[in-house]
C-alpha positions, 0 to 999 in steps of 0.5 A: 500500500505504501508503494502504491501511495508513493507511486501516486504521490511522485507524479503529483510532486513532479507535475507541481515542480514542472508547473512552478518552474515553467511559467514564471511571473516575469515575461519579457516585454515585446520590443516596440515596433521600430519607428519608420524614418522619413525619406532621405531627400538628399539631392539636387532638384529643379523647379517644376512649378511655383505658386506663391504670393510672388506669383500672385497665386498663379501657378508658374512653370519654366521658362517663366520661373526657374530654380534649384533646390539642394537638400543634404540630410545630416541626421535622423532621429526616430521619425525626424530628419534634419539637414541643410538646404540651399535655394535659388529662385528666379521669377518675373518681377512684374515690371518686365524683368526677373528677380532672384532669391537665393537662400541657405539654411536648414530643414526638418522633416517628419514621417507625418509629412510636416516640413520646417525650414529656417533660412537666412531670408525666409522661415516656413512651416508646412508639409511635404510629399515625395512621389518617386523623384518629385518633391512637393513642398507646401509652406502654410505659415507665415502668411507672407511665405505661403507657397507650393513648389514642385521639384524634380530630383536630378 
């Protein structure tokens, strides 16, 4: 009888030990998903179109306007990228001539599509989109800088 009791008792003890050691109350937390960085906009771009206060709200295209835009991404942190920019725009001055804007500065983009630029001449905030090699920048503030520029990466 003692032998039978012992034979029944051993599996119960072993099962209890296995169950107690297996699960644990300290499960590993899963890693959060990696943050998607914004696209790398580094490159030289040629102006495709410009609509702004300078153009009286009209959308102008070459040869009436021309321009170059150079972006160099310098760092990425999470969903944000920063870099340097240089810009040259030539547009009709309204008196039969041409005016030129040349600016240099920095930009910040985020994966949510937001755009910020700080230049020697102009600051602006808005949005950007990249479709293939076509970059569209829509500046929505400040009011004097409101514009939409479309650029083709060269």
